[in-house]
Structures are given as C-alpha cells and as structure tokens.
Backbone bond lengths (Angstrom), bond angles and torsions (degrees), N, CA, C in turn:
res aa  C-N    CA-C-N  psi(-1)  N-CA   C-N-CA  omega(-1)  CA-C   N-CA-C  phi
1 M - - - 1.448 - - 1.519 110.62 -
2 A 1.320 116.17 157.50 1.466 122.59 -177.19 1.505 110.70 -71.53
3 A 1.338 115.42 156.00 1.464 120.60 175.36 1.522 109.65 -63.15
4 S 1.324 115.59 143.53 1.460 119.85 -176.33 1.515 110.93 -84.96
5 T 1.302 115.65 154.40 1.470 122.55 169.95 1.518 106.86 -128.15
6 T 1.326 116.56 137.68 1.449 120.69 -176.61 1.541 109.98 -64.93
7 T 1.300 117.46 122.52 1.462 121.96 -178.96 1.516 108.34 -149.46
8 S 1.309 115.52 150.02 1.464 119.85 177.16 1.520 111.82 -135.80
9 D 1.349 117.45 15.53 1.467 119.37 -176.68 1.520 111.52 -65.87
10 V 1.322 119.46 -22.87 1.451 121.19 178.63 1.521 112.39 -64.41
11 F 1.311 117.66 -21.87 1.472 122.12 -178.83 1.512 112.41 -88.41
12 L 1.329 116.81 -2.44 1.475 122.85 175.11 1.508 108.85 -107.44
13 S 1.338 116.85 162.68 1.434 118.91 175.75 1.523 110.99 -60.58
14 G 1.335 116.75 143.48 1.430 121.64 -178.27 1.510 113.71 -79.10
15 K 1.322 116.99 -170.97 1.463 122.32 -173.60 1.532 113.10 -82.76
16 Y 1.313 118.14 -10.73 1.456 120.32 -176.44 1.541 111.93 -96.18
17 K 1.312 115.44 132.15 1.454 118.63 166.80 1.538 108.16 -69.58
18 T 1.311 116.31 148.40 1.474 119.06 -175.08 1.520 111.40 -121.98
19 V 1.344 113.90 160.77 1.446 121.34 174.76 1.517 107.71 -133.02
20 L 1.336 116.35 141.94 1.453 122.28 174.56 1.540 108.53 -103.67
21 I 1.325 115.72 127.91 1.457 121.73 -176.86 1.502 109.65 -118.13
22 D 1.319 117.63 123.30 1.468 123.13 175.49 1.505 109.11 -99.60
23 T 1.333 118.64 109.81 1.458 120.36 -174.97 1.507 112.92 -69.96
24 S 1.319 118.80 -16.44 1.466 120.63 179.90 1.516 111.70 -67.67
25 S 1.337 116.14 -17.57 1.466 119.55 179.67 1.525 113.47 -121.73
26 S 1.352 115.35 16.44 1.456 119.54 -174.02 1.511 114.09 -96.27
27 G 1.332 117.40 -12.59 1.478 120.24 177.77 1.528 113.96 64.70
28 L 1.311 117.72 38.93 1.460 120.90 -178.87 1.527 111.75 -68.34
29 A 1.310 116.92 140.34 1.470 120.80 176.87 1.521 112.07 -67.31
30 N 1.333 115.69 -31.55 1.465 121.77 177.44 1.547 107.28 -120.72
31 P 1.327 117.65 80.42 1.463 120.47 -175.63 1.531 112.34 -68.67
32 P 1.317 118.06 152.00 1.475 121.84 178.27 1.524 111.15 -69.71
33 P 1.332 117.50 160.84 1.467 121.36 176.81 1.530 113.94 -58.96
34 K 1.318 116.03 -32.05 1.467 122.71 177.95 1.523 108.38 -129.92
35 P 1.327 118.04 153.13 1.467 119.24 175.45 1.533 110.46 -60.34
36 L 1.310 115.17 142.00 1.458 120.28 -176.29 1.542 110.88 -120.65
37 L 1.317 115.54 144.81 1.461 121.38 163.58 1.525 104.12 -109.64
38 I 1.318 115.43 119.16 1.473 121.99 -176.42 1.539 109.04 -112.07
39 G 1.303 115.64 128.61 1.455 120.87 170.99 1.501 108.70 -106.64
40 S 1.320 117.54 128.59 1.441 121.34 -176.25 1.505 111.52 -140.46
41 P 1.346 116.32 146.94 1.471 117.35 165.85 1.529 110.03 -56.89
42 A 1.315 115.63 149.07 1.462 119.84 -177.48 1.530 108.82 -132.70
43 E 1.329 115.95 155.60 1.456 124.13 172.04 1.512 114.27 71.83
44 V 1.335 118.18 -1.09 1.456 121.39 179.16 1.522 107.88 -129.06
45 A 1.325 116.38 130.62 1.449 119.38 177.60 1.517 110.93 -74.64
46 G 1.324 116.35 143.19 1.449 119.01 179.34 1.516 111.82 169.50
47 E 1.325 114.21 169.04 1.455 123.26 174.94 1.539 107.02 -112.76
48 F 1.339 116.64 128.24 1.442 121.09 -171.87 1.536 112.03 -128.52
49 P 1.347 116.75 145.27 1.451 119.41 172.45 1.525 112.34 -60.64
50 V 1.315 117.64 162.58 1.457 123.12 -175.85 1.530 110.41 -124.14
51 M 1.320 116.15 136.42 1.466 122.33 172.37 1.530 110.11 -118.71
52 V 1.314 117.55 127.64 1.447 123.13 172.50 1.536 107.15 -95.14
53 L 1.346 116.37 121.97 1.455 122.06 -174.93 1.537 109.17 -114.28
54 L 1.359 116.59 121.13 1.476 122.31 -179.21 1.515 108.45 -98.87
55 H 1.317 116.14 128.60 1.465 121.16 -176.89 1.516 113.21 -75.00
56 G 1.323 116.09 165.85 1.422 123.04 -179.77 1.540 113.88 -80.20
57 Y 1.319 115.96 177.44 1.451 121.85 -174.05 1.540 111.70 -61.89
58 L 1.324 114.75 124.34 1.461 124.96 -178.76 1.525 114.15 62.31
59 M 1.332 115.69 11.63 1.459 119.52 -178.16 1.540 110.46 -86.45
60 E 1.318 116.08 170.09 1.473 122.20 175.69 1.527 107.67 -115.23
61 N 1.325 116.26 146.73 1.453 119.32 -179.01 1.537 112.60 -62.11
62 S 1.326 115.82 -26.77 1.479 119.31 179.33 1.540 112.25 -66.31
63 F 1.363 117.66 -20.89 1.462 119.76 179.78 1.538 112.19 -66.87
64 Y 1.312 116.35 -12.19 1.493 120.84 -178.00 1.529 112.02 -107.32
65 S 1.329 117.53 16.86 1.457 119.93 -172.91 1.522 112.82 -61.46
66 Q 1.329 118.12 -38.15 1.468 119.74 -179.53 1.533 110.98 -70.52
67 L 1.331 117.48 -39.66 1.449 120.60 175.02 1.536 110.90 -63.41
68 I 1.338 115.72 -44.34 1.464 120.99 178.63 1.529 110.90 -57.67
69 Q 1.314 116.15 -46.33 1.468 120.03 -178.82 1.539 111.89 -66.03
70 H 1.322 116.97 -36.15 1.463 120.15 178.57 1.530 109.61 -60.19
71 I 1.321 116.21 -52.19 1.475 120.39 -178.22 1.516 110.84 -65.76
72 S 1.339 117.79 -42.84 1.450 120.46 179.71 1.533 112.13 -60.94
73 S 1.296 117.78 -34.61 1.461 121.69 -177.99 1.531 112.22 -64.32
74 H 1.318 116.92 -15.46 1.468 121.15 177.11 1.530 112.96 -97.60
75 G 1.359 115.96 9.07 1.442 118.89 172.98 1.513 114.48 100.64
76 Y 1.324 117.08 42.20 1.458 122.54 178.69 1.524 109.64 -136.43
77 I 1.337 114.51 145.05 1.452 119.77 173.71 1.511 108.21 -95.40
78 M 1.329 117.08 124.92 1.464 123.12 -178.56 1.525 110.03 -105.80
79 V 1.308 116.63 130.08 1.451 123.01 -178.78 1.531 108.18 -122.69
80 A 1.324 117.48 110.74 1.465 121.95 -175.68 1.532 109.29 -118.04
81 P 1.339 118.85 102.16 1.464 120.78 178.49 1.515 111.41 -75.96
82 Q 1.320 116.77 148.65 1.450 121.87 169.02 1.533 106.99 -91.94
83 L 1.301 117.47 97.54 1.460 122.37 -170.88 1.511 112.92 -74.49
84 Y 1.337 116.37 -34.73 1.472 121.27 -177.74 1.526 107.62 -168.48
85 K 1.288 117.28 166.70 1.475 122.82 171.03 1.521 111.86 -111.12
86 C 1.341 115.69 -27.39 1.467 121.33 177.49 1.503 107.79 -139.33
87 A 1.363 117.41 138.68 1.452 119.97 -175.84 1.512 110.07 -153.92
88 G 1.331 115.09 158.41 1.451 121.94 176.55 1.529 111.65 -97.01
89 C 1.317 116.33 -148.79 1.454 120.98 -175.21 1.536 113.16 -90.28
90 D 1.327 117.94 -6.38 1.453 121.52 -178.84 1.531 107.47 -105.97
91 S 1.333 117.11 117.60 1.465 121.28 -176.69 1.538 111.91 -103.01
92 T 1.329 116.22 18.61 1.475 119.06 -179.72 1.517 112.20 -57.89
93 D 1.353 116.99 -42.77 1.457 119.79 179.34 1.526 111.24 -64.01
94 D 1.336 117.65 -34.95 1.454 121.13 -178.65 1.536 110.10 -68.85
95 I 1.319 115.89 -39.71 1.472 121.52 -179.91 1.519 108.99 -65.53
96 N 1.326 116.78 -42.27 1.457 120.69 177.13 1.524 112.00 -63.70
97 A 1.354 116.03 -41.73 1.456 119.72 178.08 1.522 111.69 -64.05
98 A 1.329 116.88 -35.67 1.446 121.71 176.69 1.534 110.23 -64.66
99 A 1.338 116.23 -40.06 1.462 120.34 177.70 1.552 111.14 -65.72
100 E 1.334 116.53 -42.45 1.450 119.39 178.32 1.548 111.97 -64.35
101 T 1.323 115.55 -39.10 1.464 119.60 176.05 1.521 110.83 -63.70
102 T 1.307 117.43 -42.65 1.463 120.38 178.66 1.528 110.74 -61.49
103 N 1.315 117.54 -42.68 1.452 121.15 179.29 1.527 112.69 -63.84
104 W 1.354 115.55 -31.35 1.447 121.32 -179.35 1.541 112.64 -67.68
105 L 1.312 116.70 -25.38 1.458 121.09 -172.79 1.541 111.26 -55.10
106 S 1.324 117.34 -43.41 1.473 119.07 -175.43 1.537 111.72 -68.53
107 Q 1.339 117.03 -21.79 1.461 119.87 -178.02 1.527 113.18 -100.33
108 G 1.340 116.47 -33.57 1.440 118.91 -169.88 1.507 118.76 -118.84
109 L 1.337 118.09 -16.01 1.471 119.60 -172.99 1.511 111.87 -64.47
110 A 1.340 117.27 -41.00 1.471 119.93 -174.25 1.521 112.27 -54.94
111 A 1.334 117.12 -38.30 1.467 120.51 -178.20 1.512 112.66 -70.97
112 A 1.330 117.19 -19.31 1.482 120.39 -178.84 1.503 112.79 -89.40
113 L 1.314 117.00 -12.77 1.477 120.28 -174.14 1.530 111.05 -91.06
114 P 1.333 117.54 161.95 1.451 120.11 170.72 1.523 109.01 -54.79
115 P 1.324 117.98 145.63 1.477 120.89 -172.07 1.516 115.25 -59.14
116 Q 1.324 118.20 -27.90 1.448 120.69 -178.29 1.520 113.61 -89.95
117 V 1.336 117.08 -2.30 1.464 123.09 -176.56 1.509 109.90 -104.84
118 S 1.327 116.51 134.94 1.476 120.79 174.40 1.503 109.81 -127.63
119 A 1.350 115.36 155.54 1.461 121.82 -175.26 1.525 109.00 -100.54
120 N 1.322 114.89 134.54 1.459 122.19 173.82 1.523 107.50 -96.08
121 L 1.334 117.31 91.96 1.444 122.03 -176.48 1.528 113.29 -79.89
122 A 1.330 116.68 -3.00 1.444 120.13 169.96 1.523 111.03 -76.19
123 K 1.339 115.56 -14.96 1.452 122.28 175.45 1.531 107.17 -120.32
124 L 1.334 115.06 79.97 1.471 122.39 -174.33 1.514 109.27 -114.32
125 V 1.323 116.30 127.50 1.472 123.38 -174.79 1.522 108.70 -115.44
126 L 1.315 116.08 140.83 1.458 123.09 176.03 1.510 108.84 -110.43
127 A 1.356 117.42 131.47 1.452 122.06 -179.21 1.506 109.65 -141.86
128 G 1.301 116.60 160.03 1.452 120.57 176.46 1.519 111.28 -166.42
129 H 1.326 114.86 153.25 1.465 122.26 179.71 1.519 109.57 -114.07
130 S 1.336 115.90 137.39 1.472 122.38 174.94 1.527 110.53 60.34
131 R 1.319 117.00 -125.19 1.463 118.82 175.51 1.534 110.89 -60.98
132 G 1.329 116.53 -32.56 1.446 119.72 174.86 1.526 112.04 -63.84
133 G 1.314 117.33 -30.36 1.453 120.04 176.00 1.526 110.98 -68.54
134 K 1.335 115.71 -43.45 1.466 119.76 175.37 1.540 109.50 -60.74
135 D 1.359 117.18 -42.66 1.451 119.87 179.96 1.519 112.70 -65.14
136 A 1.331 116.17 -33.05 1.469 119.77 175.83 1.531 110.69 -63.56
137 F 1.325 116.17 -44.16 1.470 118.70 175.91 1.528 111.05 -62.59
138 A 1.335 116.60 -42.11 1.463 120.56 -179.72 1.540 111.11 -61.52
139 L 1.313 116.74 -43.66 1.460 121.31 178.40 1.523 110.34 -62.98
140 A 1.320 117.38 -44.80 1.447 121.13 179.37 1.521 112.84 -64.58
141 L 1.334 115.95 -26.52 1.469 121.15 178.62 1.516 113.26 -89.12
142 G 1.327 116.71 5.50 1.454 121.03 174.72 1.519 115.68 82.43
143 K 1.341 117.87 27.57 1.448 121.50 -176.93 1.528 114.10 -94.39
144 S 1.314 117.52 21.25 1.486 120.61 172.43 1.514 108.29 -103.38
145 W 1.350 116.26 151.31 1.446 118.64 177.23 1.519 112.10 -85.59
146 T 1.311 116.72 -8.33 1.469 121.65 173.83 1.535 109.06 -94.16
147 P 1.323 119.37 115.74 1.465 120.93 177.78 1.521 111.64 -61.96
148 L 1.315 117.19 138.64 1.464 121.74 177.54 1.505 110.68 -79.22
149 T 1.339 116.34 136.87 1.441 121.81 175.83 1.514 112.39 -98.72
150 L 1.330 117.02 -7.06 1.452 123.16 177.11 1.520 108.60 -123.03
151 S 1.317 115.66 155.24 1.476 121.11 -179.64 1.513 109.95 -109.27
152 F 1.332 115.04 142.00 1.462 121.06 177.32 1.522 109.95 -87.67
153 S 1.324 115.20 143.17 1.464 121.31 178.93 1.516 112.84 -97.30
154 A 1.334 118.12 -21.76 1.468 121.83 -177.48 1.532 108.56 -161.04
155 L 1.320 115.22 159.57 1.470 122.33 -176.14 1.514 109.09 -132.85
156 L 1.354 115.06 135.77 1.461 121.13 -179.31 1.521 108.90 -129.73
157 G 1.322 117.51 118.83 1.450 122.70 175.99 1.539 109.61 -105.03
158 I 1.340 117.02 117.80 1.449 121.62 -178.43 1.541 107.11 -101.42
159 D 1.304 116.40 100.81 1.455 123.90 -175.89 1.530 110.16 46.96
160 P 1.336 118.38 56.99 1.461 120.36 -177.51 1.547 111.17 -67.12
161 V 1.314 116.49 145.40 1.460 122.82 -177.38 1.524 109.59 -140.04
162 E 1.324 116.40 136.20 1.456 120.66 -179.69 1.530 113.53 -101.59
163 G 1.283 120.35 -6.21 1.459 118.92 178.82 1.499 112.93 177.45
164 L 1.337 115.78 -161.58 1.476 123.71 -179.76 1.494 111.27 -118.92
165 A 1.315 116.17 155.30 1.469 121.85 172.69 1.520 107.96 -120.17
166 L 1.344 116.43 114.45 1.442 122.61 178.95 1.524 109.02 -118.90
167 C 1.340 115.27 124.01 1.459 120.06 -175.72 1.514 108.98 56.76
168 C 1.333 117.04 -119.20 1.454 121.06 -179.16 1.527 111.53 -105.40
169 C 1.339 117.54 10.25 1.461 120.30 -174.92 1.543 109.38 -113.21
170 K 1.327 113.69 147.83 1.466 120.83 175.53 1.520 107.95 -114.32
171 F 1.326 115.80 133.14 1.444 122.49 179.10 1.523 108.93 -115.31
172 Q 1.326 116.29 109.81 1.439 121.06 -178.78 1.527 110.44 -91.60
173 T 1.344 114.79 139.31 1.456 119.18 176.53 1.531 109.38 -77.02
174 K 1.318 115.75 153.12 1.455 120.78 -179.08 1.520 108.65 -100.52
175 P 1.332 117.92 152.04 1.468 127.83 -10.10 1.527 109.60 -73.18
176 P 1.317 118.84 143.18 1.464 121.45 -179.51 1.525 111.13 -70.65
177 V 1.330 115.75 145.72 1.469 120.75 173.55 1.525 111.25 -121.11
178 L 1.312 117.88 -22.60 1.464 121.12 -177.79 1.551 109.25 -89.27
179 T 1.319 116.28 62.79 1.454 120.34 -172.52 1.518 114.17 -113.61
180 E 1.313 117.83 -25.23 1.453 121.76 -175.05 1.525 110.75 -103.42
181 G 1.318 116.61 -174.85 1.451 122.54 -175.70 1.519 113.85 -82.72
182 P 1.346 116.11 -174.93 1.462 121.59 179.49 1.528 112.38 -55.16
183 Q 1.332 115.96 142.70 1.458 124.22 177.47 1.535 112.28 53.59
184 S 1.342 115.56 37.75 1.458 120.91 -177.95 1.534 112.87 -92.41
185 F 1.329 117.76 -12.99 1.477 120.20 -179.18 1.527 109.69 -72.96
186 D 1.326 116.64 115.71 1.442 122.08 176.91 1.517 108.66 -93.76
187 L 1.327 117.01 84.64 1.442 122.86 -171.19 1.532 113.99 -104.17
188 N 1.306 116.17 -30.36 1.455 121.88 178.66 1.527 111.54 57.17
189 M 1.337 116.57 40.01 1.458 121.66 176.64 1.527 107.60 -159.88
190 P 1.340 118.07 156.64 1.449 120.28 176.05 1.530 110.71 -68.78
191 V 1.337 115.55 146.84 1.462 121.80 -176.44 1.525 109.66 -132.43
192 M 1.322 115.62 138.80 1.464 122.05 170.56 1.518 108.14 -122.52
193 V 1.331 116.64 130.64 1.456 122.44 176.07 1.509 108.29 -118.12
194 V 1.334 117.19 125.08 1.459 122.74 177.42 1.517 107.78 -108.40
195 G 1.312 117.81 128.68 1.439 121.93 -179.69 1.528 113.29 -118.25
196 S 1.319 116.06 160.15 1.457 121.30 178.14 1.527 109.36 -109.07
197 G 1.326 117.25 129.99 1.440 120.70 -179.16 1.499 114.56 -66.00
198 L 1.356 117.67 -27.47 1.458 123.19 -178.22 1.546 111.89 -94.80
199 G 1.328 118.30 -1.48 1.424 120.45 -175.79 1.518 114.64 -61.43
200 E 1.327 116.69 -28.34 1.465 121.30 -178.96 1.529 113.10 -83.27
201 D 1.357 116.08 -9.02 1.463 119.92 -177.18 1.541 111.04 -84.05
202 K 1.305 115.39 144.78 1.451 121.04 177.53 1.527 110.26 -87.08
203 K 1.317 117.13 130.88 1.457 121.13 178.34 1.523 108.25 -67.21
204 Y 1.325 116.38 130.67 1.461 123.57 -177.55 1.527 111.83 58.45
205 N 1.339 117.10 16.85 1.477 122.67 -175.70 1.505 112.78 58.77
206 V 1.330 117.36 21.28 1.473 121.60 -177.68 1.520 111.76 -127.13
207 L 1.328 116.96 -50.32 1.468 120.28 -175.26 1.527 110.94 -69.78
208 P 1.312 117.84 152.06 1.474 120.21 177.72 1.529 110.45 -60.14
209 A 1.323 115.34 144.35 1.469 118.65 175.14 1.506 110.04 -60.88
210 C 1.322 116.99 140.18 1.470 121.28 -179.67 1.522 112.81 -74.21
211 A 1.354 116.34 -26.07 1.468 121.17 177.45 1.522 107.90 -133.88
212 P 1.328 117.74 74.60 1.465 120.90 -169.91 1.529 113.74 -66.58
213 K 1.305 114.17 148.36 1.469 121.79 177.22 1.524 110.28 -55.79
214 G 1.328 114.95 136.94 1.450 120.25 179.76 1.516 114.24 91.11
215 L 1.357 116.40 -13.91 1.458 120.99 179.77 1.517 112.46 -128.89
216 N 1.332 115.20 14.72 1.465 118.40 -170.89 1.538 113.52 -118.44
217 H 1.295 116.63 -160.27 1.459 124.00 -173.14 1.504 113.82 -54.77
218 V 1.337 117.58 -33.85 1.462 121.21 -179.48 1.507 110.87 -58.98
219 K 1.346 116.49 -46.86 1.465 121.01 -179.28 1.519 111.65 -68.53
220 F 1.341 116.52 -37.90 1.448 118.59 179.98 1.548 111.29 -63.57
221 Y 1.322 115.83 -44.63 1.450 118.30 178.83 1.514 111.14 -64.96
222 E 1.322 116.07 -41.04 1.462 121.97 179.42 1.527 112.43 -52.05
223 K 1.329 116.13 -34.20 1.463 121.07 -174.38 1.536 112.65 -91.83
224 C 1.316 117.05 -1.45 1.464 120.61 -179.19 1.532 111.73 -86.63
225 R 1.302 114.77 139.21 1.464 120.45 172.93 1.537 108.83 -89.18
226 S 1.298 116.03 166.87 1.460 120.28 178.60 1.535 110.19 -70.69
227 P 1.346 116.59 148.33 1.455 125.99 -0.83 1.528 111.28 -84.64
228 A 1.317 115.76 134.48 1.453 121.16 -178.88 1.524 109.41 -143.96
229 W 1.333 114.45 142.79 1.456 121.65 179.03 1.516 109.60 -125.49
230 H 1.349 114.86 146.25 1.455 121.03 -178.85 1.521 108.25 -135.85
231 F 1.326 115.55 113.88 1.462 122.27 176.35 1.523 109.08 -113.01
232 V 1.319 117.87 135.04 1.448 121.68 177.33 1.535 109.42 -126.39
233 A 1.306 116.12 122.55 1.485 121.57 178.08 1.524 107.64 -89.81
234 K 1.296 115.99 107.32 1.473 123.27 -167.47 1.526 113.88 -57.22
235 D 1.329 118.11 -47.74 1.451 121.65 -168.72 1.515 114.86 -104.85
236 Y 1.354 115.45 25.77 1.467 119.33 -176.00 1.521 109.33 -131.05
237 G 1.341 113.90 158.43 1.451 121.01 -171.28 1.502 114.54 -106.68
238 H 1.308 113.98 -177.91 1.447 124.34 -170.70 1.517 112.77 -66.10
239 M 1.312 118.85 -25.76 1.463 122.58 -176.08 1.539 112.75 -111.52
240 D 1.309 117.28 10.29 1.469 119.09 -171.69 1.501 114.49 -79.01
241 M 1.331 118.64 1.09 1.465 120.70 176.37 1.520 112.58 -99.87
242 V 1.309 118.42 1.31 1.448 120.74 179.46 1.539 110.78 -87.20
243 D 1.331 117.08 174.98 1.454 121.59 -176.05 1.527 112.01 -60.60
244 D 1.321 115.62 153.84 1.464 120.66 175.23 1.518 110.59 -64.96
245 V 1.312 117.01 -38.43 1.466 121.23 -179.27 1.531 109.64 -120.07
246 T 1.322 116.43 125.00 1.452 122.49 175.98 1.521 107.94 -128.12
247 N 1.310 116.78 -167.97 1.474 119.21 176.01 1.530 109.70 -91.92
248 G 1.326 118.23 -171.68 1.455 122.21 -176.68 1.505 112.84 -59.06
249 R 1.332 116.60 -39.45 1.461 120.51 177.74 1.517 110.33 -59.39
250 G 1.320 116.23 -44.81 1.460 120.15 -179.04 1.519 112.32 -64.42
251 V 1.342 116.00 -38.29 1.465 119.62 179.14 1.525 110.73 -63.06
252 V 1.316 117.15 -44.08 1.460 121.41 179.43 1.524 110.15 -62.30
253 L 1.325 117.11 -47.46 1.456 121.16 -177.23 1.533 112.40 -63.25
254 T 1.356 115.24 -44.70 1.465 116.88 -178.55 1.530 112.03 -69.00
255 C 1.328 116.68 -27.29 1.449 119.85 179.62 1.529 113.54 -70.82
256 T 1.327 116.73 -14.46 1.465 119.07 -178.59 1.531 112.66 -86.13
257 C 1.330 116.60 -6.73 1.466 120.52 -174.32 1.533 110.02 -116.47
258 E 1.325 115.91 144.71 1.464 119.62 171.33 1.497 109.19 -61.79
259 S 1.320 117.08 146.47 1.462 120.13 -175.80 1.526 111.11 -143.72
260 G 1.330 113.74 163.35 1.446 119.79 174.89 1.505 111.88 -81.22
261 S 1.316 116.34 -170.75 1.468 120.37 -175.29 1.529 112.24 -74.63
262 S 1.338 117.54 -24.30 1.449 122.87 -178.37 1.530 109.43 -157.13
263 R 1.322 116.32 143.44 1.460 118.41 -179.57 1.523 111.89 -79.98
264 E 1.297 118.12 -26.46 1.453 122.01 -172.46 1.524 113.27 -55.29
265 P 1.304 120.58 -47.74 1.487 119.77 179.62 1.534 112.50 -62.59
266 M 1.335 117.40 -41.58 1.452 120.30 179.95 1.534 111.26 -66.84
267 R 1.318 116.26 -39.24 1.441 119.76 179.24 1.517 110.63 -65.06
268 R 1.323 116.94 -41.34 1.465 120.50 177.25 1.524 110.79 -64.81
269 F 1.339 115.74 -37.39 1.477 118.16 179.08 1.517 110.87 -65.91
270 V 1.320 117.85 -48.12 1.463 120.49 -178.44 1.531 109.76 -60.14
271 G 1.343 115.50 -47.19 1.441 119.10 179.84 1.533 111.84 -62.05
272 G 1.337 116.54 -44.45 1.455 119.59 -178.72 1.512 113.05 -68.33
273 A 1.335 117.23 -39.93 1.469 119.64 177.34 1.515 110.65 -63.80
274 A 1.341 116.65 -38.45 1.466 119.95 176.84 1.526 110.49 -61.94
275 V 1.319 116.93 -43.46 1.477 119.49 -178.44 1.540 109.29 -66.47
276 A 1.301 118.73 -40.38 1.476 122.09 178.66 1.525 110.04 -61.60
277 F 1.329 116.14 -43.10 1.466 122.37 178.55 1.532 110.82 -63.11
278 L 1.307 117.36 -44.31 1.470 121.66 -179.16 1.505 111.83 -68.64
279 R 1.338 116.17 -39.88 1.470 118.28 177.03 1.525 110.70 -60.69
280 A 1.328 116.85 -37.72 1.456 119.88 -177.35 1.529 110.79 -70.61
281 Y 1.346 117.67 -48.65 1.447 119.05 -169.36 1.521 115.72 -98.73
282 L 1.321 116.38 -14.67 1.477 120.07 171.69 1.495 112.47 -103.47
283 G 1.330 116.99 -32.02 1.450 121.86 -174.69 1.517 115.21 -106.72
284 G 1.330 117.83 -6.77 1.466 120.71 178.42 1.503 115.00 72.87
285 D 1.348 118.49 15.53 1.463 122.21 179.15 1.523 107.59 -119.14
286 D 1.321 117.45 103.16 1.470 120.91 -174.90 1.527 113.92 -99.04
287 R 1.314 117.83 13.12 1.466 119.55 -174.83 1.530 112.45 -60.98
288 D 1.336 117.43 -42.55 1.469 120.06 -179.17 1.529 111.14 -68.11
289 L 1.321 115.87 -41.58 1.454 118.65 -180.00 1.516 112.77 -66.28
290 M 1.321 117.83 -41.69 1.459 120.92 178.24 1.525 110.77 -70.11
291 A 1.321 116.78 -31.36 1.463 118.63 176.74 1.516 110.36 -64.43
292 L 1.334 117.26 -38.86 1.463 120.16 176.25 1.516 112.21 -62.90
293 Q 1.335 115.90 -36.36 1.465 118.60 177.98 1.539 111.25 -70.97
294 D 1.331 116.67 -42.27 1.458 121.38 -175.01 1.493 113.43 -80.46
295 T 1.358 116.38 -31.42 1.475 121.34 -175.38 1.520 108.68 -136.42
296 P 1.340 118.07 69.71 1.465 119.35 -173.56 1.507 115.39 -62.57
297 D 1.338 117.01 -17.43 1.465 117.45 -178.89 1.530 112.66 -75.35
298 I 1.329 119.18 -0.36 1.465 119.58 171.59 1.537 111.77 -74.33
299 A 1.319 116.76 -15.43 1.483 121.21 178.55 1.515 109.39 -70.81
300 P 1.344 118.29 152.83 1.448 121.28 179.19 1.514 113.87 -74.61
301 V 1.337 117.79 -5.27 1.474 122.57 175.23 1.511 108.44 -131.97
302 Q 1.326 115.96 162.91 1.456 119.31 177.24 1.528 109.46 -77.25
303 I 1.349 117.14 125.80 1.451 119.83 -174.68 1.522 111.26 -131.04
304 T 1.328 114.58 159.30 1.452 122.37 164.27 1.517 106.54 -113.73
305 V 1.321 114.92 150.17 1.456 121.48 -175.90 1.512 110.56 -130.39
306 E 1.321 117.17 131.86 1.459 123.92 169.05 1.501 107.29 -126.46
307 A 1.327 116.19 150.78 1.454 120.60 177.95 1.525 108.90 -146.00
308 R 1.293 114.38 141.13 1.475 122.19 174.54 1.530 105.11 -121.83
309 L 1.335 116.05 98.91 1.456 120.19 -171.78 1.544 112.02 -108.76
C-alpha cells in the first residue's frame, strides 16, 4: 500500500451536494421490494458506486439520514431499505428482503436517481448497523433463499450484533453467523468493522447491553479474513451514529443504550471511516485509510485500530 499522508477531509462533508429520495412517494413504475431512502449526489453528472445500508433492530431507515448524506457527499449513492417496523428474533425474512432489494437495483435504481446521475453497480458495497450489520454479514455469506444477481465489492459492519445477553444467558438471532472459529468467514471481499466502546455497558447498570460481549463487533472482526479493518470508538455507544433528531420510536431506542456526550462526532467518524475504506478498496487510493492507521488522532473521536492485511 502507498505511504500515508495525514488527512481528515473524509470527516467533513464532501464536494457533492446531496438529495434524499423516498421511493414510497416517488411513483416509480418499477417500485422496489421494500421502501427505500436513497441518498445521491445531486446537480453534477457522473457515475457513482452504490452502498446498500441495512438498518438496526426496530429502527427506521430515516434515522440514518445524516450519515447517508455524509457518505453521499463524497460521491456515493446510498440505498437504505426499510426492511420491517416490528420483528422477532429470526431475521431470515429481512435477509431475503435485502437480497431482493439488491437484485432490484439493476432494474429499478436508475429511474429513482436524479437524471444526470448513474449507478456503478460493479462497485457495490453492503453495509449494516446493529442487527442490520449481522444481516449484512449473513447476506454476504449466502444465507438468503433468494440468489443474488449482483456481487458485492466490500462489506461494512457498523457495530454489528447477533443477539442479546440477559442475566447469564445469551440469545442469538437466527440465522446464526458467529458459529465457526477465527477467520472462518469466506467472504472474498475487504471488510471493515466499526465498534462502539460503550456498547457492552448496561444503561443505568440495569438494561441489557445493546452490543453484548461475545455477540458484537469483536467477534465479527475475529472471524474476518484479510483484508479486514477494525475501528473501535472508545467513548461512544451503539446508537451514536444515528441522527440527532428522530421520531418517538428512535428516542426510545436510543435511550436504552449507553451513549457518548454527542452523536455528531461519532457520526462523522463512522461516515469518514467508511469513505476512507471505500476510497481504498473501490478507488485504489488508500491514503486516508492508512492515515487513520498511522495517525488515529486525526479522527473526531478517540479510536483504536486493528488491521489484517
């Protein structure tokens, strides 16, 4: 890899103005299998890579609008399906819906984008937060009953979680993915895992941890083969990358998790780390990613960095 240069522009808004598109009100002739929130560069003609972002447990795709806009402003099309509003412990249906949505992209995404913008589906990234992070790994590992017609180029897990820990028991969501030993994930693509340092802590020392030990980012990274990156934001929690303002559902969900003093720095970090990762593995420019490894204090939050290259 190339020598790094200290840079922090990935943590600021990029050069592209962005637009948020809600397909539920767009009247598309070929609507997607699930409602989508799409973030896209606007007002500039071009072809851009695409990231599919899967939301967390009981979350809404709109809760990630600020993160979506941050990444989109650096030249990426973000596609966030609303997989469900209420769900149990089995996410098989969600994984299948994510596969169906991915397959729809080649047929329907162009009509949903601004007319001067086109999608480069040869550079397609899969990402997810919390349970959505686990589902992203499951989809990449072939655990959907709908075969994928497109291939992913990279995978991003944002504080992925496979279940809950109550008292002395662990409850894993189905289908399980954390079942084999270290470096057992046969993904054949670069992976970045972002973890929260406070995710293992219980809110008020009473509520279950939102990202319990043994079911969280540490285990997911442990099972990844190279190339893989692991960033942990020490003083931030499991929900600190979502929007500052959500609806009542979002307020309740975020209140159940330990959190940092402000979401804005964590959100900028997650967005910036994602952009650095994508520039390296989709664009062939690893300067920002290597700078994070060599000089982690350029990040807006305190982080630890591991890499398996």
